[in-house]
LUMSE-304057 format. One record per residue: x, z negated, y of N, C-alpha, C in turn. Coordinates in nm, 2 decimals. Example, Ala and Ser with C-alpha at 12.3 -4.5 7.8 and 13.67 -1.06 7.14 Angstrom:
BEGIN
<npx = 1.32 npz = -0.78 npy = -0.57 capx = 1.23 capz = -0.78 capy = -0.45 cpx = 1.32 cpz = -0.78 cpy = -0.33>;
<npx = 1.28 npz = -0.71 npy = -0.22 capx = 1.37 capz = -0.71 capy = -0.11 cpx = 1.29 cpz = -0.79 cpy = 0.00>;
***
This chain:
BEGIN
<npx = -2.78 npz = 1.91 npy = 0.87 capx = -2.72 capz = 1.95 capy = 0.72 cpx = -2.76 cpz = 2.03 cpy = 0.58>;
<npx = -2.75 npz = 2.15 npy = 0.58 capx = -2.86 capz = 2.15 capy = 0.46 cpx = -2.78 cpz = 2.10 cpy = 0.37>;
<npx = -2.81 npz = 2.06 npy = 0.25 capx = -2.77 capz = 1.96 capy = 0.08 cpx = -2.66 cpz = 2.07 cpy = 0.09>;
<npx = -2.66 npz = 2.17 npy = 0.09 capx = -2.52 capz = 2.31 capy = 0.05 cpx = -2.42 cpz = 2.25 cpy = 0.16>;
<npx = -2.43 npz = 2.24 npy = 0.30 capx = -2.34 capz = 2.18 capy = 0.36 cpx = -2.30 cpz = 2.04 cpy = 0.34>;
<npx = -2.44 npz = 1.93 npy = 0.31 capx = -2.35 capz = 1.82 capy = 0.27 cpx = -2.26 cpz = 1.86 cpy = 0.18>;
<npx = -2.27 npz = 1.90 npy = 0.02 capx = -2.23 capz = 1.89 capy = -0.02 cpx = -2.09 cpz = 1.95 cpy = -0.03>;
<npx = -2.14 npz = 2.06 npy = 0.07 capx = -1.92 capz = 2.15 capy = 0.11 cpx = -1.86 cpz = 1.99 cpy = 0.20>;
<npx = -1.92 npz = 1.97 npy = 0.25 capx = -1.83 capz = 1.82 capy = 0.33 cpx = -1.83 cpz = 1.77 cpy = 0.30>;
<npx = -1.93 npz = 1.69 npy = 0.26 capx = -1.85 capz = 1.53 capy = 0.12 cpx = -1.76 cpz = 1.56 cpy = 0.09>;
<npx = -1.76 npz = 1.65 npy = -0.02 capx = -1.69 capz = 1.72 capy = -0.12 cpx = -1.54 cpz = 1.65 cpy = -0.08>;
<npx = -1.51 npz = 1.77 npy = 0.10 capx = -1.43 capz = 1.76 capy = 0.16 cpx = -1.35 cpz = 1.67 cpy = 0.13>;
<npx = -1.47 npz = 1.53 npy = 0.23 capx = -1.48 capz = 1.39 capy = 0.26 cpx = -1.38 cpz = 1.29 cpy = 0.12>;
<npx = -1.43 npz = 1.36 npy = 0.03 capx = -1.38 capz = 1.30 capy = -0.05 cpx = -1.28 cpz = 1.32 cpy = -0.16>;
<npx = -1.23 npz = 1.47 npy = -0.15 capx = -1.09 capz = 1.55 capy = -0.21 cpx = -0.99 cpz = 1.46 cpy = -0.09>;
<npx = -1.04 npz = 1.48 npy = 0.04 capx = -0.87 capz = 1.41 capy = 0.15 cpx = -0.93 cpz = 1.29 cpy = 0.13>;
<npx = -0.97 npz = 1.15 npy = 0.11 capx = -0.96 capz = 1.02 capy = 0.14 cpx = -0.93 cpz = 1.02 cpy = -0.01>;
<npx = -0.91 npz = 1.12 npy = -0.16 capx = -0.84 capz = 1.03 capy = -0.27 cpx = -0.72 cpz = 1.10 cpy = -0.21>;
<npx = -0.68 npz = 1.23 npy = -0.21 capx = -0.56 capz = 1.25 capy = -0.19 cpx = -0.48 cpz = 1.15 cpy = -0.16>;
<npx = -0.53 npz = 1.04 npy = -0.03 capx = -0.49 capz = 0.95 capy = 0.05 cpx = -0.43 cpz = 0.87 cpy = -0.03>;
<npx = -0.56 npz = 0.82 npy = -0.04 capx = -0.53 capz = 0.67 capy = -0.17 cpx = -0.45 cpz = 0.69 cpy = -0.23>;
<npx = -0.42 npz = 0.83 npy = -0.33 capx = -0.34 capz = 0.85 capy = -0.43 cpx = -0.18 cpz = 0.87 cpy = -0.35>;
<npx = -0.20 npz = 0.89 npy = -0.26 capx = -0.04 capz = 0.94 capy = -0.19 cpx = 0.03 cpz = 0.75 cpy = -0.17>;
<npx = -0.07 npz = 0.66 npy = -0.18 capx = -0.09 capz = 0.51 capy = -0.08 cpx = -0.07 cpz = 0.42 cpy = -0.18>;
<npx = -0.05 npz = 0.48 npy = -0.33 capx = -0.07 capz = 0.43 capy = -0.48 cpx = 0.11 cpz = 0.46 cpy = -0.42>;
<npx = 0.11 npz = 0.60 npy = -0.45 capx = 0.23 capz = 0.64 capy = -0.51 cpx = 0.32 cpz = 0.55 cpy = -0.42>;
<npx = 0.32 npz = 0.52 npy = -0.27 capx = 0.42 capz = 0.45 capy = -0.17 cpx = 0.39 cpz = 0.29 cpy = -0.20>;
<npx = 0.28 npz = 0.28 npy = -0.26 capx = 0.24 capz = 0.05 capy = -0.23 cpx = 0.38 cpz = 0.06 cpy = -0.35>;
<npx = 0.38 npz = 0.14 npy = -0.51 capx = 0.40 capz = 0.13 capy = -0.60 cpx = 0.59 cpz = 0.19 cpy = -0.54>;
<npx = 0.63 npz = 0.21 npy = -0.53 capx = 0.80 capz = 0.17 capy = -0.47 cpx = 0.82 cpz = 0.16 cpy = -0.37>;
<npx = 0.76 npz = 0.05 npy = -0.28 capx = 0.80 capz = 0.02 capy = -0.17 cpx = 0.82 cpz = -0.08 cpy = -0.27>;
<npx = 0.78 npz = -0.16 npy = -0.36 capx = 0.76 capz = -0.27 capy = -0.47 cpx = 0.85 cpz = -0.30 cpy = -0.51>;
<npx = 0.90 npz = -0.14 npy = -0.57 capx = 1.05 capz = -0.15 capy = -0.63 cpx = 1.17 cpz = -0.21 cpy = -0.54>;
<npx = 1.10 npz = -0.15 npy = -0.41 capx = 1.30 capz = -0.15 capy = -0.33 cpx = 1.23 cpz = -0.26 cpy = -0.22>;
<npx = 1.11 npz = -0.40 npy = -0.21 capx = 1.16 capz = -0.57 capy = -0.20 cpx = 1.18 cpz = -0.60 cpy = -0.29>;
<npx = 1.31 npz = -0.65 npy = -0.39 capx = 1.41 capz = -0.71 capy = -0.37 cpx = 1.56 cpz = -0.64 cpy = -0.39>;
<npx = 1.51 npz = -0.57 npy = -0.28 capx = 1.68 capz = -0.48 capy = -0.16 cpx = 1.65 cpz = -0.57 cpy = -0.04>;
<npx = 1.55 npz = -0.61 npy = 0.00 capx = 1.51 capz = -0.63 capy = 0.15 cpx = 1.55 cpz = -0.79 cpy = 0.14>;
<npx = 1.50 npz = -0.81 npy = 0.03 capx = 1.53 capz = -0.97 capy = -0.02 cpx = 1.70 cpz = -1.04 cpy = -0.06>;
<npx = 1.77 npz = -0.90 npy = -0.08 capx = 1.93 capz = -0.91 capy = -0.08 cpx = 1.98 cpz = -0.89 cpy = 0.06>;
<npx = 1.91 npz = -0.76 npy = 0.14 capx = 2.00 capz = -0.79 capy = 0.23 cpx = 1.90 cpz = -0.91 cpy = 0.35>;
<npx = 1.85 npz = -0.92 npy = 0.39 capx = 1.80 capz = -1.09 capy = 0.40 cpx = 1.91 cpz = -1.21 cpy = 0.42>;
<npx = 1.87 npz = -1.25 npy = 0.29 capx = 2.01 capz = -1.34 capy = 0.18 cpx = 2.07 cpz = -1.29 cpy = 0.29>;
<npx = 2.13 npz = -1.19 npy = 0.26 capx = 2.33 capz = -1.14 capy = 0.30 cpx = 2.33 cpz = -1.19 cpy = 0.46>;
<npx = 2.22 npz = -1.18 npy = 0.58 capx = 2.18 capz = -1.16 capy = 0.69 cpx = 2.20 cpz = -1.31 cpy = 0.78>;
<npx = 2.20 npz = -1.39 npy = 0.63 capx = 2.19 capz = -1.51 capy = 0.68 cpx = 2.31 cpz = -1.66 cpy = 0.60>;
<npx = 2.39 npz = -1.55 npy = 0.51 capx = 2.45 capz = -1.62 capy = 0.50 cpx = 2.61 cpz = -1.58 cpy = 0.58>;
<npx = 2.72 npz = -1.70 npy = 0.52 capx = 2.84 capz = -1.70 capy = 0.56 cpx = 2.91 cpz = -1.61 cpy = 0.53>;
<npx = 2.86 npz = -1.54 npy = 0.37 capx = 2.94 capz = -1.43 capy = 0.34 cpx = 2.97 cpz = -1.31 cpy = 0.48>;
<npx = 2.77 npz = -1.28 npy = 0.56 capx = 2.82 capz = -1.21 capy = 0.63 cpx = 2.88 cpz = -1.23 cpy = 0.76>;
<npx = 2.85 npz = -1.35 npy = 0.78 capx = 2.98 capz = -1.37 capy = 0.96 cpx = 3.09 cpz = -1.33 cpy = 0.85>;
<npx = 3.14 npz = -1.43 npy = 0.76 capx = 3.27 capz = -1.38 capy = 0.76 cpx = 3.29 cpz = -1.19 cpy = 0.74>;
<npx = 3.22 npz = -1.15 npy = 0.69 capx = 3.26 capz = -1.01 capy = 0.68 cpx = 3.24 cpz = -0.97 cpy = 0.84>;
<npx = 3.19 npz = -1.00 npy = 0.87 capx = 3.13 capz = -0.96 capy = 1.04 cpx = 3.25 cpz = -0.93 cpy = 1.11>;
<npx = 3.31 npz = -1.07 npy = 1.13 capx = 3.46 capz = -1.07 capy = 1.20 cpx = 3.60 cpz = -0.98 cpy = 1.08>;
<npx = 3.55 npz = -0.99 npy = 0.93 capx = 3.64 capz = -0.89 capy = 0.94 cpx = 3.66 cpz = -0.73 cpy = 0.98>;
<npx = 3.50 npz = -0.70 npy = 1.00 capx = 3.46 capz = -0.56 capy = 1.11 cpx = 3.51 cpz = -0.59 cpy = 1.17>;
<npx = 3.46 npz = -0.63 npy = 1.26 capx = 3.54 capz = -0.66 capy = 1.42 cpx = 3.66 cpz = -0.66 cpy = 1.44>;
<npx = 3.80 npz = -0.68 npy = 1.34 capx = 3.94 capz = -0.76 capy = 1.37 cpx = 3.97 cpz = -0.70 cpy = 1.25>;
<npx = 3.92 npz = -0.60 npy = 1.29 capx = 3.95 capz = -0.43 capy = 1.20 cpx = 4.02 cpz = -0.47 cpy = 1.02>;
<npx = 3.96 npz = -0.52 npy = 0.94 capx = 4.01 capz = -0.55 capy = 0.84 cpx = 3.94 cpz = -0.43 cpy = 0.73>;
<npx = 3.81 npz = -0.42 npy = 0.74 capx = 3.71 capz = -0.37 capy = 0.64 cpx = 3.80 cpz = -0.20 cpy = 0.76>;
<npx = 3.84 npz = -0.12 npy = 0.62 capx = 3.90 capz = -0.01 capy = 0.64 cpx = 3.77 cpz = 0.09 cpy = 0.72>;
<npx = 3.82 npz = 0.17 npy = 0.83 capx = 3.72 capz = 0.26 capy = 0.94 cpx = 3.64 cpz = 0.36 cpy = 0.89>;
<npx = 3.66 npz = 0.41 npy = 0.76 capx = 3.60 capz = 0.54 capy = 0.69 cpx = 3.49 cpz = 0.47 cpy = 0.61>;
<npx = 3.46 npz = 0.33 npy = 0.62 capx = 3.40 capz = 0.32 capy = 0.52 cpx = 3.23 cpz = 0.19 cpy = 0.65>;
<npx = 3.17 npz = 0.35 npy = 0.63 capx = 3.00 capz = 0.28 capy = 0.64 cpx = 3.01 cpz = 0.12 cpy = 0.78>;
<npx = 3.01 npz = 0.08 npy = 0.85 capx = 2.98 capz = -0.07 capy = 0.89 cpx = 2.88 cpz = -0.11 cpy = 1.00>;
<npx = 2.78 npz = 0.01 npy = 0.99 capx = 2.60 capz = -0.03 capy = 1.08 cpx = 2.60 cpz = -0.24 cpy = 1.03>;
<npx = 2.57 npz = -0.22 npy = 0.91 capx = 2.53 capz = -0.31 capy = 0.86 cpx = 2.51 cpz = -0.43 cpy = 1.03>;
<npx = 2.69 npz = -0.45 npy = 0.98 capx = 2.81 capz = -0.53 capy = 1.11 cpx = 2.71 cpz = -0.51 cpy = 1.26>;
<npx = 2.70 npz = -0.33 npy = 1.30 capx = 2.64 capz = -0.38 capy = 1.44 cpx = 2.51 cpz = -0.50 cpy = 1.47>;
<npx = 2.52 npz = -0.52 npy = 1.59 capx = 2.41 capz = -0.64 capy = 1.64 cpx = 2.29 cpz = -0.62 cpy = 1.66>;
<npx = 2.23 npz = -0.50 npy = 1.60 capx = 2.08 capz = -0.51 capy = 1.62 cpx = 2.04 cpz = -0.40 cpy = 1.51>;
<npx = 2.14 npz = -0.32 npy = 1.43 capx = 2.07 capz = -0.26 capy = 1.28 cpx = 2.00 cpz = -0.32 cpy = 1.18>;
<npx = 2.08 npz = -0.46 npy = 1.15 capx = 1.98 capz = -0.57 capy = 1.01 cpx = 1.81 cpz = -0.59 cpy = 1.13>;
<npx = 1.81 npz = -0.69 npy = 1.22 capx = 1.74 capz = -0.76 capy = 1.24 cpx = 1.66 cpz = -0.66 cpy = 1.29>;
<npx = 1.65 npz = -0.52 npy = 1.33 capx = 1.53 capz = -0.44 capy = 1.38 cpx = 1.51 cpz = -0.38 cpy = 1.27>;
<npx = 1.53 npz = -0.39 npy = 1.21 capx = 1.49 capz = -0.29 capy = 0.97 cpx = 1.41 cpz = -0.46 cpy = 0.99>;
<npx = 1.46 npz = -0.60 npy = 0.99 capx = 1.36 capz = -0.65 capy = 1.02 cpx = 1.24 cpz = -0.68 cpy = 1.03>;
<npx = 1.27 npz = -0.69 npy = 1.14 capx = 1.11 capz = -0.58 capy = 1.23 cpx = 1.05 cpz = -0.51 cpy = 1.28>;
<npx = 1.10 npz = -0.47 npy = 1.19 capx = 0.96 capz = -0.32 capy = 1.17 cpx = 0.95 cpz = -0.32 cpy = 1.08>;
<npx = 1.02 npz = -0.46 npy = 0.89 capx = 0.95 capz = -0.48 capy = 0.77 cpx = 0.86 cpz = -0.60 cpy = 0.85>;
<npx = 0.81 npz = -0.69 npy = 0.90 capx = 0.77 capz = -0.72 capy = 0.96 cpx = 0.62 cpz = -0.67 cpy = 1.02>;
<npx = 0.63 npz = -0.62 npy = 1.11 capx = 0.50 capz = -0.52 capy = 1.20 cpx = 0.47 cpz = -0.49 cpy = 1.01>;
<npx = 0.55 npz = -0.36 npy = 1.00 capx = 0.48 capz = -0.28 capy = 0.84 cpx = 0.36 cpz = -0.39 cpy = 0.81>;
<npx = 0.42 npz = -0.50 npy = 0.72 capx = 0.34 capz = -0.63 capy = 0.70 cpx = 0.20 cpz = -0.65 cpy = 0.73>;
<npx = 0.28 npz = -0.69 npy = 0.85 capx = 0.12 capz = -0.67 capy = 0.95 cpx = -0.01 cpz = -0.60 cpy = 0.92>;
<npx = 0.02 npz = -0.43 npy = 0.96 capx = -0.04 capz = -0.39 capy = 0.93 cpx = -0.08 cpz = -0.30 cpy = 0.82>;
<npx = 0.00 npz = -0.37 npy = 0.74 capx = -0.03 capz = -0.31 capy = 0.60 cpx = -0.20 cpz = -0.46 cpy = 0.56>;
<npx = -0.15 npz = -0.58 npy = 0.64 capx = -0.29 capz = -0.69 capy = 0.58 cpx = -0.37 cpz = -0.61 cpy = 0.71>;
<npx = -0.35 npz = -0.49 npy = 0.81 capx = -0.51 capz = -0.51 capy = 0.93 cpx = -0.60 cpz = -0.43 cpy = 0.85>;
<npx = -0.48 npz = -0.30 npy = 0.74 capx = -0.55 capz = -0.21 capy = 0.68 cpx = -0.61 cpz = -0.25 cpy = 0.61>;
<npx = -0.58 npz = -0.34 npy = 0.54 capx = -0.58 capz = -0.42 capy = 0.37 cpx = -0.75 cpz = -0.45 cpy = 0.41>;
<npx = -0.73 npz = -0.55 npy = 0.56 capx = -0.86 capz = -0.65 capy = 0.56 cpx = -0.99 cpz = -0.51 cpy = 0.62>;
<npx = -0.89 npz = -0.40 npy = 0.66 capx = -1.04 capz = -0.35 capy = 0.80 cpx = -1.08 cpz = -0.21 cpy = 0.59>;
<npx = -0.99 npz = -0.22 npy = 0.45 capx = -1.04 capz = -0.19 capy = 0.40 cpx = -1.14 cpz = -0.20 cpy = 0.28>;
<npx = -1.10 npz = -0.38 npy = 0.29 capx = -1.21 capz = -0.44 capy = 0.24 cpx = -1.38 cpz = -0.39 cpy = 0.34>;
<npx = -1.36 npz = -0.45 npy = 0.44 capx = -1.51 capz = -0.42 capy = 0.48 cpx = -1.57 cpz = -0.33 cpy = 0.49>;
<npx = -1.54 npz = -0.22 npy = 0.47 capx = -1.58 capz = -0.12 capy = 0.42 cpx = -1.65 cpz = -0.06 cpy = 0.28>;
***
């Protein structure tokens, strides 16, 4: 590669990576705002209130026009699993970023 070709090539790499880092920073910032929601869901899922509400949902005591997906067998569990897997992936990514 000539110096001019390298300048074009590496400037393009820089721009792509800088854009990616900026997007990642926005996502991380947003996710930090949402973590309390996850904690609230997790606390609810393991509470007596959840099991009482699940019984109410199953016995038709909650208006059927109200969405009740959180009382499905797997919906919240799948979210918790996805959250855990994503956290592991982020740890792996952070480790790789620090090794560079």
